[in-house]
N, C-alpha and C positions, 0 to 999 in steps of 0.2 A: 773620257767616262765613256764607257761601252753603253750604246742604246739598249742591248739586250739585257734585262734582268737576271740576277741569279734569284730563282724560285726555290724557297722553303715551303715544304708541304709540311704542316701540323695539324696535330689532332688535340695537343695538349697532354700526350703521354710524354714520359720521361725520354723514350726512344726519338720521337719527334723533336724535342728540345734540343737533343744532341745534336740533331741532324741541321736545326735551326742556326746552331753555335758554329757548325761547319760551314753552312751557307755564309753566314755572315761575314766569315774572315775571307771565304772564297770572291764575296762580292769588293770588299777593301783591297785586295789582291789585284783583282783584274780591274776594279774603278768604275765597277758598275751598280745599277742600284740593285735594291735586294725586296723582292716582293714575296710577301709571307701568306700562304695561302690555305685556307680553311674549308674543306668540303662538310657542310653541316651533314650530321646525322640524319638519321631519316625521319623520325619524329617531329624535327624542327622543319623539315621541308614538306612534312605531311601537314602541320600548323598552317605556313604560310600558304598552302595548297588550299586549305579548308576555308582560311580567311578570307581568300581571294573569289573563292567561288560563293560564299554566303555574304559577301560584301558588309561584313560585321564592322561597323566603324566605332562600335565598343572596345574592341580588343586592340589592342598595340599593334603597332604596323609590322613591326621585326619583331620574331622570335628571339629574345636574349642569347647571345652568343657567349658563353663563358670562357671559350679559348680566346676571344677576343680581349675580353678582360685579363686574362692571365697572359698575355703576350705583352700589353700594355704595361703590366706592372713588370714586367721581367726586363722590359726595352727602355722603359720611361725614364727620363733622366740621366740614360748611359750612355758614358763616351765612347767613343770607338767605332761609331756605327756608319755604315757607309753613307754617301749621299742620296737621300733618295729612299725612303724603308716606307711601303706600303702595305697594307692588310686587306685582305680581300676575302668574303664568304661566299662559296660555291654552293650552286644545287647541281643535282645529278647524281650517278655512281663515281665513286673514287677515280678508276682508271680513266674515265671518259671525260670528266671534269679536269683532271690535271692534263690530259692528252691534248683537249683545247688551247687549254691557259700555255701548256708548254710548247705552243707553234711557233712563240717569239722570244723563247728564253735562252739565256747562254748556257745554261742547264738547270735541271730539276733536281734538287737534294732532298732524299727523304729517308728516315728511318727502317730499320731492316723488318721491324714489328711495329703495327701499331697497337692501340688502346684496347682493340678488341681480341687480339692474338693470344694463343694458348702461352704458356710460357715455354714450353716444350719446343717450340717451331723456331726452326732456323731463320726461316725467310718467310715473311706474312704475304697473304693472296694477293693484297692490294700493291705492297712494294714488288713483287713479281709481276703482276700484270703493267704497272707503269713502266719497269724496265724493258718488257717486251713490245710496248706500243707508243710510247711517247715520241714525238718526232724532234726529240733535243737529246741531248746527253745526258743520263740519270745516274747521279752518283748516291749510292745506298750505303748508308752508314750504320755499320753493326752496333746492337746493343751493349752494353758495358760489360754483360756478360761474357759475350764474345772476343771482346777486343781487347788484345795485349797492349793496346794503348789509353787505357783507360786513365791513365794518369795525366795523359794531354788532353783531357775533355776539355778543361778550363780554357785551354788556347784555341782550341776549336780546330788544329791541323797539327800533323806530326810533322817533325823536322825531317824525314827520311827521303828516299828518292821516289819519284815515279818510275812506276813498274809497268812496262808495256807489254803484253801478251801478241808476239808476231808471229802470222805464219807468211813470210815473204811473198809468196806467190798469191796470197789471198785475204789479206787483211786489208780494209779500206784506208784510203787516204784519210778520210775524215777520222779514222781512228788514230793514225799515227799523228795527225796535224794536232789532235786535241791531246795526246800525251805530252808532244813538246811544248806546247801553248802554257800547259799548268806546269810544266818543267822550268819553263821561262820565268812565269811570275812568281814562281817560288823559290827562285835562284839556286836551284837543285839539279841534279843528273837524272838523266832517264836511263834506266835499265832495262834493256830490250831482251826477252827471254823467248828465245823458241825451243821448241824438242823435236827430235826425231826417233822415230819408231825403229829401234834394232836392238837385238840380244846384247844385253851388257856383258861385260867381261867378267870371269870369275872373280876377280879382285875388286870390282867397283861396287859401292856400297850406295845404292839407290837413294837413300834419304839423307845422304850427306851433302851438306851445302854444295852449291854449284859455283864453279868459277866462273866471273865475269871478266872481260878482256876489254881494254879500251881499244881504240883505233889502230893506234901507232903498233899494239902487240900483234896486230895479225899480219906481220911480215914474218914472223918467226913461228910456222905453226905446225913444225916437222912432227911433233909428239900428236899432234890432232888426229883422232880416226877421219876416215874418209868423209863420212858422213857429216861428222861434226865442221872439219873445214869446209866444206861446202854450204852447209847452213850459213856458216860465218860470211862466207864470200857473198852469197845471196842476200843476208841481211846488210851486209855492208853497201851494197849496190842499191837496195831498195831505200836505205836511210840517206843516202847522198843529198838529194833535194832538200831533204828536211835539215840537214845540217848545215847547208848553206843558207837556209832562209832563219837558223836559229844558229847564228855562228857562236853564241856565248853560251850553250846548252853544252855540258859535256854528256857524253854518250858510252854506255858499257855494254858489252854485249856479252850475250850466253846463250850457247847452242849446248842442250844437253839431251840425255837418253830419256825416255819413259813420257809420262802423262802430262799432258800442258796444265791442266786444271791444277794438279796437284803442286807442282813447282811453283805456280802463279799463288797458292794460298801459302806456301812455304814464305815466299818473298812478301807478302801481306805481312808478315810480323813485324816487319822494321819500316815498311813503305808508308809515305804520306799519301797515295792513291796506287791504285790496281787500274788500269786501263785495258779494256778488252771491247772486242767488238761484240754486235749484239748478234749477228746472224751470218753465215756465209753469204758473201756479196753477190753470189749466183742467184741467190733468191731476190723477190721484188724488193725496193727499197722500204716498203710500208709491211713487210710481213709480219705476220703475228707471232711467229716461232721465234723462241729464243735459242742460240746455238747451244750446244752440249757445255761447252768450255765457261761460256756465260754462265751458265744455269749452274754448275759447280762452284765457280768461283763464288758467285753471289752467296750460295748457301753456306761455304765454310770459310771465305776469308776473315782475318781478323781483323782489317781495317776497311778504310772506305774503298769502295769499287765503282768505277765508271763505265756503264756500259753506253758506248758508242754506237746508233745507228748509221747506217751506211744510208747517204743520201745522193751519192752519185754514183753513176757507172764508171768507177774509175779503173777497175783492175783488169 
């Protein structure tokens, strides 16, 4: 069992309960504990502060947390739970409270919109802020209307591949290792997607499905354009130590022209998880800015997206 728990951030909304189901399955796959965290709303925090300030013993010691009751009813007596399930109520702003508690987490899972989000929002402000600042990988599970995998919600996970957005020269080892570890516990493939910026041939259809190539297929690449051939070679070199570390994980490689975020969004339609780096590794490890690719994929992906921070200077 992993000592680091999977944290599910909940607020009682249907979006957060989808994320809780995903986190439950992730904790089972990793053999880790599940910590369910709810950041109390402002009125509850104000009540607690007022009671403390006035020392009013006639008032209840704690403000009722209806989310706790709902989670207890949802999970109470249920089978298929990880060993070690805890619930905590947190105070403070949502991004800051989750940033603090995420310091010791295997990953932090949350919905793409919270209870207070407008229906038209693709990504809520708290989800965006947590993905940009948490010291651990953050998995954002899209709401049902945006997900093409809604039928898999009961299972909590899709059976598809893990898709890794890779810039061979810049993506942190932390990001690559996370993708391989997730594929290993799921018994699935890592599909590595890299893009290159060249004008496409007149006969090329940009929106057509891209081809994926297993490592053994790289020997015969006479038909590949030079940029594609070089990208595949760079991928192969960069992935070599991870193939050694995870010998049972099958790898598919794709090098395609065009926009990286757009390709990853397309791949998310059938993926169990899309993994991207939080920001350019030449920035500081705790940079508050999220990269353009991660930002776009979070807003438009059809399935769960893991945003992995760069925690070490390894590139």
